Backbone as a chain_set.jsonl record, in Angstrom:
{"seq": "MLDPIEDGLKLIQSRPEGVLQSELWKELGVDSRKCSRIVKKLEEGGLIDRIEFKKDGIKTYLLKARQMPVNPGDLLAGDELIPCIGCELECIVEECHPLMDWMYQLAIVGNTND", "coords": {"N": [[-5.759, 14.871, 3.91], [-6.348, 11.381, 3.773], [-5.204, 8.92, 1.451], [-7.251, 6.655, 0.039], [-6.71, 4.66, -1.836], [-3.93, 4.265, -1.703], [-3.823, 3.573, 0.973], [-5.326, 1.191, 0.946], [-3.658, -0.408, -0.673], [-1.33, -0.561, 0.943], [-2.372, -1.943, 3.122], [-3.075, -4.383, 2.004], [-0.55, -5.193, 1.141], [0.645, -5.586, 3.555], [-0.173, -7.982, 4.359], [0.906, -10.962, 3.594], [-0.476, -13.32, 3.113], [-2.779, -12.492, 1.992], [-5.853, -10.529, 1.693], [-9.282, -10.607, 2.26], [-11.654, -9.194, 0.02], [-14.152, -8.631, 0.992], [-13.589, -8.018, 3.604], [-11.758, -5.987, 3.434], [-12.98, -3.487, 2.845], [-14.275, -2.884, 5.229], [-12.149, -2.637, 6.993], [-10.839, -0.455, 5.884], [-12.692, 1.468, 6.259], [-14.571, 2.294, 4.438], [-17.376, 2.237, 2.074], [-18.742, -0.702, 0.447], [-18.936, -0.279, -2.323], [-17.122, 1.824, -2.876], [-14.821, 0.522, -2.113], [-14.718, -1.463, -4.09], [-14.083, 0.142, -6.294], [-11.559, 1.013, -5.538], [-10.129, -1.418, -5.46], [-10.347, -2.164, -8.142], [-8.793, -0.167, -9.378], [-6.29, -0.736, -8.256], [-5.89, -3.303, -9.233], [-5.936, -2.891, -12.004], [-3.701, -1.331, -12.221], [-1.761, -3.168, -11.946], [-0.875, -3.894, -9.431], [-1.993, -5.603, -7.609], [-3.317, -8.969, -7.208], [-6.412, -10.46, -7.893], [-8.243, -12.901, -6.646], [-10.724, -15.338, -7.056], [-12.758, -16.427, -4.374], [-14.309, -18.475, -1.897], [-16.1, -17.921, 0.981], [-17.636, -19.227, 3.699], [-19.578, -20.21, 1.926], [-20.186, -18.013, 0.422], [-19.395, -15.984, -2.345], [-16.411, -14.156, -2.665], [-13.481, -12.179, -2.981], [-9.998, -12.876, -2.847], [-7.396, -10.814, -2.124], [-4.181, -10.167, -3.186], [-1.003, -8.765, -2.859], [1.17, -7.977, -5.546], [4.451, -9.088, -6.225], [6.879, -6.746, -6.581], [9.508, -5.796, -8.86], [12.846, -5.302, -7.656], [14.322, -2.137, -7.389], [17.388, -1.57, -8.747], [18.951, 0.621, -7.952], [18.195, 1.038, -5.331], [19.735, -0.66, -3.927], [22.23, 0.368, -3.652], [24.621, 2.512, -2.085], [25.802, 5.346, -2.924], [28.368, 4.191, -4.747], [28.489, 1.81, -3.551], [27.511, -1.441, -2.917], [24.744, -2.951, -1.173], [25.592, -4.61, 1.787], [24.354, -6.975, 2.522], [23.741, -8.586, 0.404], [24.562, -11.644, -0.674], [25.655, -12.211, 1.777], [26.383, -14.439, 4.386], [26.178, -14.434, 7.072], [24.673, -14.974, 10.244], [22.868, -12.621, 11.613], [21.827, -9.927, 13.804], [19.851, -7.446, 12.701], [19.881, -4.765, 13.705], [22.312, -4.764, 14.924], [24.293, -5.201, 13.031], [27.291, -4.396, 11.847], [28.489, -3.958, 9.224], [26.112, -3.452, 7.722], [25.112, -1.181, 9.074], [27.153, 0.636, 8.602], [26.893, 0.852, 5.806], [24.331, 1.942, 5.62], [24.801, 4.36, 6.829], [26.488, 5.498, 4.936], [24.703, 5.645, 2.866], [22.896, 7.581, 3.86], [24.597, 9.798, 3.912], [25.279, 10.127, 1.173], [22.648, 10.46, 0.154], [22.0, 12.866, 1.331], [23.901, 14.643, 0.279], [23.205, 14.73, -2.313], [20.91, 16.169, -2.468]], "CA": [[-6.703, 13.747, 3.631], [-5.71, 10.093, 3.476], [-5.471, 8.385, 0.086], [-7.801, 5.328, 0.254], [-6.06, 3.706, -2.741], [-2.62, 3.968, -1.115], [-4.079, 2.859, 2.235], [-5.707, -0.179, 0.603], [-2.449, -1.118, -1.132], [-0.479, -0.803, 2.129], [-3.022, -2.957, 3.943], [-2.913, -5.639, 1.24], [0.894, -5.551, 1.145], [1.048, -5.969, 4.895], [-0.657, -9.4, 4.634], [1.336, -11.843, 2.492], [-1.487, -14.379, 2.835], [-3.842, -11.845, 1.269], [-6.938, -10.068, 2.494], [-10.551, -10.719, 1.572], [-12.238, -7.955, -0.348], [-15.28, -8.425, 1.864], [-13.143, -7.499, 4.84], [-10.978, -4.81, 3.152], [-13.767, -2.244, 2.925], [-14.544, -2.596, 6.624], [-10.876, -2.179, 7.591], [-10.551, 0.861, 5.343], [-13.743, 2.408, 6.697], [-15.289, 2.787, 3.237], [-18.453, 1.333, 1.759], [-18.288, -1.756, -0.488], [-18.808, 0.266, -3.693], [-15.881, 2.553, -2.97], [-13.797, -0.497, -2.06], [-14.652, -2.09, -5.422], [-13.347, 1.072, -7.17], [-10.137, 1.007, -5.087], [-9.581, -2.711, -5.869], [-10.256, -2.09, -9.573], [-7.616, 0.657, -9.715], [-5.092, -1.481, -7.904], [-5.733, -4.436, -10.134], [-5.558, -2.315, -13.305], [-2.355, -0.82, -12.094], [-0.853, -4.302, -11.85], [-0.321, -3.91, -8.11], [-2.559, -6.744, -6.842], [-4.069, -10.023, -7.928], [-7.76, -10.606, -7.333], [-8.519, -14.337, -6.803], [-12.053, -15.748, -6.614], [-12.654, -17.145, -3.088], [-15.625, -18.69, -1.215], [-16.064, -17.925, 2.445], [-19.001, -19.6, 4.22], [-20.481, -20.406, 0.813], [-20.402, -16.744, -0.236], [-18.266, -15.636, -3.159], [-15.719, -12.919, -2.456], [-12.183, -12.239, -3.652], [-8.801, -12.781, -2.051], [-6.54, -9.832, -2.728], [-2.784, -10.368, -2.818], [-0.039, -7.802, -3.5], [2.119, -8.568, -6.494], [5.859, -8.791, -5.929], [7.437, -5.784, -7.552], [10.974, -5.97, -8.96], [13.671, -4.377, -6.834], [15.039, -1.111, -8.149], [18.818, -1.762, -8.386], [19.448, 1.802, -7.285], [17.909, 0.895, -3.913], [20.753, -1.544, -3.319], [23.48, 1.108, -3.663], [24.887, 3.767, -1.381], [26.863, 5.796, -3.826], [28.688, 3.056, -5.623], [28.659, 0.65, -2.672], [26.383, -2.335, -2.896], [24.289, -3.316, 0.188], [26.441, -5.722, 2.218], [23.553, -8.157, 2.804], [23.676, -9.426, -0.772], [25.571, -12.663, -0.59], [26.145, -12.365, 3.156], [25.954, -15.652, 4.986], [26.212, -14.308, 8.487], [23.404, -14.923, 11.029], [23.054, -11.404, 12.406], [20.687, -9.104, 14.209], [19.967, -6.299, 11.814], [20.232, -3.585, 14.458], [23.709, -4.874, 15.425], [25.133, -5.588, 11.933], [28.137, -3.237, 11.587], [28.554, -3.653, 7.749], [24.865, -2.808, 7.275], [25.02, 0.146, 9.657], [28.096, 1.489, 7.841], [26.294, 1.054, 4.486], [23.176, 2.854, 5.821], [25.419, 5.684, 7.118], [26.941, 6.004, 3.63], [23.459, 5.992, 2.097], [22.405, 8.85, 4.405], [25.492, 10.862, 3.469], [25.086, 10.274, -0.282], [21.323, 11.041, -0.024], [21.975, 14.314, 1.778], [24.766, 15.473, -0.614], [22.536, 14.814, -3.651], [19.759, 17.077, -2.372]], "C": [[-5.923, 12.476, 3.265], [-6.126, 9.627, 2.085], [-5.94, 6.949, 0.29], [-7.163, 4.272, -0.652], [-4.699, 3.245, -2.154], [-2.835, 3.208, 0.194], [-4.498, 1.398, 1.978], [-4.522, -0.999, 0.15], [-1.53, -1.497, 0.083], [-1.074, -1.947, 2.984], [-2.832, -4.312, 3.291], [-1.465, -6.116, 1.316], [1.324, -6.043, 2.515], [0.607, -7.389, 5.244], [-0.268, -10.292, 3.492], [0.357, -12.922, 2.145], [-2.705, -13.825, 2.092], [-4.944, -11.349, 2.224], [-8.214, -10.238, 1.626], [-11.144, -9.373, 1.264], [-13.43, -7.64, 0.561], [-14.888, -7.911, 3.238], [-12.359, -6.21, 4.643], [-11.795, -3.525, 3.383], [-14.057, -1.872, 4.398], [-13.323, -2.053, 7.314], [-10.489, -0.818, 7.121], [-11.538, 1.923, 5.811], [-14.445, 3.065, 5.517], [-16.434, 1.818, 2.962], [-17.942, 0.319, 0.645], [-18.149, -1.295, -1.888], [-17.479, 0.977, -3.878], [-14.72, 1.561, -2.929], [-13.62, -1.173, -3.401], [-13.887, -1.174, -6.396], [-11.863, 1.063, -6.834], [-9.474, -0.282, -5.617], [-9.372, -2.687, -7.394], [-9.029, -1.32, -10.007], [-6.321, -0.04, -9.418], [-4.798, -2.61, -8.838], [-5.309, -3.946, -11.502], [-4.172, -1.781, -13.348], [-1.299, -1.903, -11.983], [-0.241, -4.483, -10.476], [-0.788, -5.075, -7.255], [-3.136, -7.751, -7.772], [-5.357, -10.214, -7.197], [-8.194, -12.077, -7.631], [-9.892, -14.706, -6.225], [-11.916, -16.653, -5.386], [-14.029, -17.287, -2.511], [-15.376, -18.717, 0.269], [-17.48, -18.201, 2.943], [-20.029, -19.687, 3.114], [-20.767, -19.113, 0.03], [-19.188, -16.365, -1.044], [-17.72, -14.236, -2.827], [-14.43, -13.053, -3.235], [-11.061, -12.087, -2.604], [-7.877, -11.842, -2.794], [-5.122, -9.972, -2.276], [-1.927, -9.312, -3.578], [0.885, -8.579, -4.426], [3.492, -8.15, -6.022], [6.392, -7.876, -7.025], [8.95, -5.993, -7.643], [11.704, -4.934, -8.174], [14.347, -3.431, -7.782], [16.51, -1.256, -7.756], [19.426, -0.575, -7.703], [19.21, 1.783, -5.752], [18.927, 0.041, -3.181], [22.121, -0.915, -3.206], [23.475, 2.278, -2.721], [26.097, 4.325, -2.092], [27.167, 4.731, -4.818], [28.912, 1.793, -4.796], [27.394, -0.175, -2.562], [26.041, -2.796, -1.456], [25.068, -4.614, 0.611], [25.649, -7.044, 2.457], [23.47, -9.13, 1.609], [24.862, -10.371, -0.715], [26.15, -12.923, 0.793], [25.551, -13.654, 3.755], [25.939, -15.632, 6.479], [24.793, -14.334, 9.123], [23.569, -13.694, 11.911], [21.73, -10.83, 12.862], [20.835, -7.795, 13.477], [20.418, -5.035, 12.548], [21.706, -3.602, 14.945], [24.705, -5.2, 14.317], [25.995, -4.371, 11.557], [28.319, -2.925, 10.087], [27.273, -2.986, 7.253], [24.77, -1.398, 7.796], [25.953, 1.105, 8.893], [27.517, 1.832, 6.453], [25.164, 2.1, 4.596], [23.708, 4.296, 6.067], [25.848, 6.326, 5.773], [25.712, 6.437, 2.768], [22.912, 7.355, 2.581], [23.267, 10.026, 3.917], [25.271, 11.128, 1.985], [23.709, 10.921, -0.563], [21.269, 12.509, 0.301], [22.818, 15.206, 0.889], [24.113, 15.592, -1.989], [21.366, 15.771, -3.616], [20.064, 18.487, -2.795]], "O": [[-4.943, 12.533, 2.522], [-7.231, 9.899, 1.615], [-5.14, 6.094, 0.671], [-7.086, 3.104, -0.271], [-4.372, 2.059, -2.113], [-2.083, 2.278, 0.486], [-4.081, 0.489, 2.695], [-4.383, -2.159, 0.537], [-1.043, -2.623, 0.184], [-0.346, -2.798, 3.493], [-2.466, -5.28, 3.957], [-1.199, -7.298, 1.529], [2.263, -6.831, 2.626], [0.971, -7.926, 6.29], [-1.004, -10.393, 2.51], [0.34, -13.404, 1.013], [-3.553, -14.583, 1.621], [-4.964, -11.703, 3.403], [-8.187, -10.03, 0.414], [-11.155, -8.488, 2.12], [-13.676, -6.472, 0.86], [-15.742, -7.418, 3.975], [-12.283, -5.401, 5.567], [-11.33, -2.597, 4.045], [-14.08, -0.694, 4.755], [-13.414, -1.13, 8.123], [-9.864, -0.068, 7.871], [-11.253, 3.119, 5.765], [-14.857, 4.224, 5.58], [-16.481, 0.724, 3.525], [-16.886, 0.498, 0.037], [-17.328, -1.841, -2.625], [-16.788, 0.782, -4.878], [-13.733, 1.744, -3.641], [-12.491, -1.435, -3.815], [-13.127, -1.664, -7.231], [-11.013, 1.102, -7.725], [-8.373, -0.226, -6.164], [-8.336, -3.139, -7.882], [-8.3, -1.755, -10.899], [-5.367, 0.032, -10.192], [-3.651, -2.867, -9.202], [-4.408, -4.526, -12.11], [-3.528, -1.776, -14.398], [-0.102, -1.619, -11.93], [0.791, -5.141, -10.34], [-0.11, -5.493, -6.316], [-3.414, -7.478, -8.94], [-5.383, -10.134, -5.969], [-8.476, -12.412, -8.781], [-10.185, -14.424, -5.063], [-11.062, -17.539, -5.356], [-14.844, -16.369, -2.599], [-14.525, -19.465, 0.752], [-18.41, -17.462, 2.622], [-21.187, -19.307, 3.291], [-21.528, -19.142, -0.937], [-18.068, -16.405, -0.536], [-18.475, -13.269, -2.723], [-14.298, -13.951, -4.067], [-11.153, -11.315, -1.65], [-7.602, -12.05, -3.976], [-4.861, -9.904, -1.075], [-2.132, -9.039, -4.761], [1.316, -9.69, -4.117], [3.697, -7.053, -5.502], [6.356, -8.195, -8.214], [9.601, -6.321, -6.651], [11.236, -3.804, -8.035], [14.873, -3.824, -8.823], [16.858, -1.092, -6.587], [20.36, -0.749, -6.921], [19.933, 2.428, -4.993], [18.967, 0.027, -1.951], [23.067, -1.546, -2.735], [22.463, 2.961, -2.564], [27.23, 3.877, -1.914], [26.326, 4.389, -5.649], [29.468, 0.815, -5.295], [26.341, 0.324, -2.165], [26.935, -3.001, -0.635], [25.157, -5.57, -0.159], [26.257, -8.108, 2.577], [23.174, -10.314, 1.769], [26.017, -9.945, -0.71], [27.036, -13.762, 0.954], [24.352, -13.908, 3.633], [25.721, -16.662, 7.117], [23.849, -13.768, 8.571], [24.342, -13.728, 12.869], [20.663, -11.199, 12.371], [21.846, -7.108, 13.623], [21.267, -4.305, 12.036], [22.254, -2.567, 15.325], [25.871, -5.456, 14.619], [25.471, -3.407, 10.999], [28.305, -1.754, 9.706], [27.334, -2.055, 6.45], [24.389, -0.493, 7.054], [25.578, 2.236, 8.584], [27.64, 2.965, 5.989], [25.063, 3.013, 3.777], [23.148, 5.281, 5.587], [25.609, 7.506, 5.518], [25.731, 7.448, 2.066], [22.512, 8.182, 1.762], [22.757, 11.089, 3.562], [25.093, 12.282, 1.595], [23.603, 11.813, -1.405], [20.588, 13.291, -0.361], [22.517, 16.39, 0.739], [24.459, 16.494, -2.752], [20.87, 16.152, -4.676], [19.183, 19.347, -2.76]]}, "num_chains": 1, "name": "protein.A"}
């Protein structure tokens, strides 16, 4: 079974400009009451901001995901820092050799820690 709270958060996070609450419930395939409960849990959890918004003269809310701080551990492969930090190269991610090497190290470290 899908988690409607997680699905709602992912949908909101996928739209940096935000999503209207009056449209969220339709996109999630839930009724407006269930959507209100989802939004309340996300807001109470500090994951989204709920901003009053008028659309066609009707009050609704614009829902925007909050920026979460980066976990420093996500920037390391073993003791190696992600090469993109401070990198000034214009590159294509799929063709960046330093990044690919770092990701390879991350996969090795992740598999040896299991």
